[in-house]
C-alpha positions as CSV (number, residue, x, y, z in Angstrom):
1,X,90.7,141.8,168.3
2,X,94.1,140.3,168.3
3,X,96.7,140.6,165.7
4,X,96.4,136.9,164.9
5,X,92.7,137.0,164.3
6,X,93.1,140.1,162.0
7,X,95.7,138.2,159.9
8,X,93.4,135.1,159.7
9,X,90.5,137.3,158.7
10,X,92.6,139.0,156.0
11,X,93.8,135.6,154.7
12,X,90.2,134.3,154.5
13,X,89.0,137.5,152.8
14,X,91.9,137.2,150.3
15,X,91.0,133.5,149.6
16,X,87.3,134.4,149.0
17,X,88.3,137.3,146.7
18,X,90.7,135.1,144.7
19,X,88.1,132.3,144.4
20,X,85.4,134.8,143.3
21,X,87.7,136.3,140.7
22,X,88.5,132.8,139.3
23,X,84.8,131.8,139.2
24,X,84.0,135.0,137.4
25,X,86.7,134.4,134.9
26,X,85.6,130.9,134.2
27,X,81.9,131.8,133.6
28,X,80.8,131.4,130.0
29,X,80.5,134.6,128.0
30,X,77.3,135.0,126.0
31,X,77.9,134.3,122.3
32,X,75.6,135.6,119.6
33,X,74.2,132.7,117.6
34,X,73.9,132.8,113.9
35,X,70.5,133.5,112.5
36,X,69.1,130.4,110.8
37,X,67.8,130.7,107.3
38,X,64.2,129.3,107.5
39,X,63.5,128.9,103.7
40,X,65.2,129.3,100.3
41,X,64.0,130.0,96.8
42,X,65.5,129.1,93.5
43,X,64.3,129.8,89.9
44,X,65.2,127.6,86.9
45,X,65.1,129.1,83.4
46,X,65.6,125.8,81.6
47,X,63.2,124.9,78.8
48,X,64.6,121.8,77.1
49,X,63.4,120.5,73.8
50,X,64.0,116.9,72.5
51,X,67.5,116.7,71.1
52,X,68.8,119.9,72.8
53,X,72.2,119.8,74.4
54,X,72.1,120.2,78.2
55,X,73.5,123.6,78.9
56,X,76.3,124.3,81.2
57,X,74.2,126.0,84.0
58,X,75.1,129.7,84.5
59,X,74.1,131.0,87.9
60,X,73.2,134.5,89.1
61,X,70.5,136.7,90.5
62,X,67.0,137.3,89.2
63,X,67.5,141.1,89.1
64,X,70.7,141.0,87.1
65,X,70.6,142.7,83.7
66,X,71.6,139.4,82.0
67,X,69.0,137.3,84.0
68,X,67.4,136.1,80.7
69,X,70.6,134.2,79.8
70,X,71.0,132.5,83.2
71,X,69.7,129.0,83.9
72,X,69.7,129.0,87.7
73,X,68.9,132.1,89.8
74,X,68.1,133.3,93.3
75,X,66.8,136.7,94.4
76,X,69.5,139.0,95.6
77,X,69.3,138.9,99.4
78,X,71.6,139.3,102.4
79,X,71.2,135.8,103.7
80,X,72.7,133.5,101.1
81,X,74.6,133.4,97.7
82,X,74.5,131.0,94.9
83,X,77.9,129.2,94.4
84,X,77.3,126.7,91.6
85,X,74.9,124.5,89.7
86,X,75.8,121.2,88.0
87,X,73.9,118.3,86.4
88,X,73.7,115.2,88.6
89,X,74.6,112.9,85.7
90,X,76.8,113.3,82.7
91,X,74.3,113.4,79.9
92,X,74.7,115.3,76.7
93,X,71.3,115.4,74.9
94,X,67.8,115.9,76.2
95,X,65.3,113.1,75.5
96,X,61.6,113.6,75.1
97,X,59.6,113.2,78.3
98,X,62.6,112.9,80.6
99,X,63.5,115.2,83.6
100,X,67.0,116.0,84.6
101,X,68.4,116.7,88.1
102,X,70.6,119.7,89.1
103,X,72.6,120.1,92.2
104,X,72.6,123.8,93.3
105,X,75.0,124.9,96.0
106,X,74.1,127.9,98.2
107,X,76.4,129.6,100.8
108,X,75.3,131.6,103.8
109,X,76.3,135.2,104.2
110,X,77.4,137.1,107.3
111,X,75.8,135.8,110.5
112,X,73.4,133.5,108.8
113,X,73.5,129.7,108.7
114,X,71.6,126.9,107.1
115,X,69.8,124.2,109.0
116,X,71.0,120.6,108.5
117,X,68.2,119.8,106.0
118,X,65.0,121.4,104.6
119,X,61.5,120.0,104.0
120,X,59.8,120.5,100.6
121,X,57.6,123.2,102.1
122,X,60.7,125.3,102.9
123,X,62.3,125.3,99.5
124,X,60.5,127.0,96.6
125,X,61.6,126.0,93.1
126,X,60.1,128.0,90.2
127,X,60.5,126.3,86.8
128,X,61.1,122.8,88.2
129,X,60.5,120.7,91.3
130,X,62.3,120.1,94.6
131,X,64.0,116.7,95.3
132,X,66.1,117.2,98.4
133,X,68.3,119.6,100.4
134,X,71.1,119.0,102.8
135,X,74.0,120.9,104.3
136,X,77.5,119.8,103.3
137,X,80.8,119.9,105.3
138,X,81.5,123.5,104.4
139,X,78.1,124.6,105.9
140,X,76.8,125.2,102.4
141,X,73.3,124.0,101.4
142,X,73.1,121.6,98.4
143,X,69.6,121.6,96.8
144,X,68.7,118.9,94.3
145,X,66.0,119.9,91.9
146,X,64.4,118.4,88.8
147,X,63.7,120.2,85.5
148,X,60.4,120.2,83.8
149,X,59.9,117.3,81.3
150,X,61.6,117.7,78.0
151,X,59.1,118.7,75.3
152,X,58.9,117.9,71.7
153,X,57.1,116.0,69.0
154,X,57.3,112.3,68.5
155,X,58.9,111.3,65.2
156,X,56.8,109.5,62.6
157,X,57.1,105.7,62.8
158,X,59.4,104.3,60.2
159,X,57.4,101.2,59.2
160,X,53.8,101.3,60.6
161,X,51.6,98.2,60.4
162,X,48.6,96.6,62.0
163,X,49.2,93.4,64.0
164,X,46.4,90.9,64.0
165,X,46.0,87.7,65.9
166,X,44.8,84.8,63.7
């Protein structure tokens, strides 16, 4: 082999080596995806009576020592936390037979993430009923729930009379 062919072969080998190194550097590195939370569970501890003031909802965990005083709870898990709960409308007093909506915000923990929305079969609500669930801009899940109907006794009529058609 001549000196010229050895130099050409070395140049080609160098080019192949550099190209291989560049391609290896450009390859996508595997990334661990967040685990998706498949279902959520919320417990409401709200028994409204006719004329009661709507409480400022206190949030926490079902296994807390003060769970009896909380209005909105979740089980203590490693997937999501409860951030807040607020009434959908500004109303002050509960009325007989009405239901009231609460917006509950949950936040994922660690490597977990919420789906963009959840069907009713994937959200358990004890002490109320599911309305909707959607993820907000901060990747939190906002669940809208309804309370049970307000209970109470109808007041006696003030001036009862029979109506007759003649």
